[in-house]
N, C-alpha and C positions, 0 to 999 in steps of 0.2 A: 504493500500500500504506500510505501514511502515515495516511490517515483511518481505515481499519479498525484499524490498530495503536493509534492514539490512543483510539479507542472501546473497544478491548479493555483498555487500561491504565486507563481511567476506570472500567470495570466491575470490574476487580480492586481498584481503590482503594476502591470502595464496599463490597466484601466480599459476603457473602451477604445479599441483600435479603429481609427477611421482610415480606410485604405486610400492609396493614391488614386486619383481620378474621381473621387466622390464629388458629385456636382453640387451638393447642398440642396436647399429648398428654394423654390421660387419666392421672390419678395412678395408676390401677390397673395401668398398664403398667410402672411403675418402683418401685424401692425408694427410700425417703427417711425421715428421722427421723419417727417416728409422732407425736411431740408437735406437729408442724406439720400434722396431718391436716386440720383445718378452717381453717387459716390461709393456704393457697395454693390457687389455682383450678386450675392445670394445670402441667405441665412444658413450659415454653416452648422451651427449647433443651437437649436431653439432654447429659449430661457427655461422652459419647463424641464427639458432633459438635463440641463446644467444643474438645476436645483435638486433633482432626484439623485444625480450622481454625487453631488456635494453631501447630501444627507447620508449616502452610503459610505463616503470617506469618513464622515464623523463617527459612524458606527465602528469602522476599523480602528480609528484612533482611540475610541473609548475602550476597545478590547485590548489594545496594545500597551497603553500608558499605565504603568503600575502605580505611579505616584498619585496622590490625591490632588496635587496642584500641577498646573501646566502653564509655562510661560510661552505665550504665542508672540512671535516676532513677525509682524506683518510688513512685507516689502511694498512700499508705496511707489507710485500711486496705483499702478495696475492691479495690485493685490487686494485693494480695500474691500471690494464687493465680495470676492471669494472668501476673504478672511471673516467679514461680518456674517455672511451666511453660514460658514463652517462653524464658527463659534456659537451662533444661535442654535444650530442643530445639535451641537454637543451639549448645550444647556438643556434643550428640550429632551434629549435622550436621557440625560441625568435625572431630570425631574420624574421621568416615567420608569426609572429603574431603582435598584437598591444602592447604586453607586453614583455619586456626584463628583464630576471632575471639575474642580475649581480652575477657571481660566483667568489669566491676567494678560491683557494685550498691550504690547508696546510696538512702536513703529520705527521703521528705518526707511529712508528714501535713497534709492540708487538711480544712477543715470548712466546708461551704456549704449543708448540708441541715438542715431541721428537720421532723421527721416525713416527709412525702412531698413537701415543697415546697422548691425551690431558693431560697436567700436571695440578696440582692444582694451581700453582703460575702464576701470571701475571707479566711479565717483560716488562717495557717500555724501549726500547732501544733508547738512545739519551736523549734530553731534555724532561722533563715531565712538563715543565712550559707552560700551555695553556692559559695564561692570555689574549691572543689576542681574546679569545672566549667570553669575558665578554660583555654582552648586545647584543650579535649577535644571529641571527637565524642560527642554526647549523644542518648540515646533516652529520652524520657519515656514511661512505661508507665502508662496510666490505664484503669481498668475500664470507665468509661462517660462519654461526652461528650454532653451534651444541649443546653442553650442556648449553650454555648461560653463563658459568662462566666468560669467558673472557669479554664478552660484558657487563655483570653486573658490573664487576670491572671497566671497562672503563667508563661506564655511571656515576658511582659514582665519579670517578676522574674528569670527565668533569663538573659535576654539581657543584663541589667546586669552579669553576671559574665563576659561575653565568651567564650562557648564557641566552638569552631571551627565546629560545625554542630549543629543541633537538629532532630530528627525526633520525631514523636508516634505512638505505637501505641495505638489505642483498641479494646478488645475489642468494645464496643457503642457505636454512634452512633445517637442518636434522631433521627427525622425531625421536628424542630421548627423548623428554619431551615436556610438554606444556610451559616450561619456555622459551625456545628459541623463540617460535612463538610469545609470548607476548612481546618480546623485539624489534621486528622488525615492522616498519611502512610500509615498501615497500619490497616485496619479489619477487625475480625473479622466483625461482623454489623451491618447497618443495620436498626433496628427501629422500629415505631411508638412514639408517645408513651405508653408504659405504664410503670408503676412495677414494676420487676422486682427479684427478690432471689435470692440463692444464688451459689455460686462466689465467695464472699467479699463479695458485695454485700449490704448490710444494710438493715434498717428499724429505726432506733434500736438498733443493735447486735445485733439478732436476725437469724436466717436465714443467717449467714455459714457455718454448718456444712452447708448444703445443697450437694451436688455439682452438681446441675442448676441451670440458671437457670429460675426460676418466676415466675409472676404472683401477687402477693400478693392475698388475698381481702379483702373489706370487713371480715370478722370479724377477720382478722389485723391490719388497720390499727387497728381499735378496740382490740383486745386489747393491742397493744404501743405505743399512742400515749403520748406524754409531754406 
């Protein structure tokens, strides 16, 4: 039974795998801000699907974290909706069970993108002192992990403050290398190497107000390029 169980755990870790060539859903099937009408190609992951998957991730986290307290480190800005919904589901699950996982949320803001390209440098915006993580069980919550460069740098920085344990929850993991997958303990969706927006993911600060995760169009990239 060990081999099937191991394979099952690996499948759960990868999350929902969206294959290359997935066309998404027609925009006509959903509501979205009309000012983005020509700026997105499709609804790639509907909001309801996102929420159900986040609820499932919360269940996995509840099962795995042995401590009664969890320090959640939310990576801004793209991770704020994922983090908020994830923590709320953890609270809800705790209220309906015999075990309540107390969560404290702190925030860190990173900048590694210019337009739709990941840069080599990691910039921590604001205070980089994370001494409050010392001795704590830490869950890093990130909206998207692609090359893994940013997450590797963040994990290295976090480890200098000697937390008790560190796990990473990534809503989206892009299929660009094996590195990204190995860095995430909880994955919502594994997706192709596409530039997606919505559910707080942005393109130069636009599209955060989309509830769905969508693929940006060429028109949108040109319109909001800096």
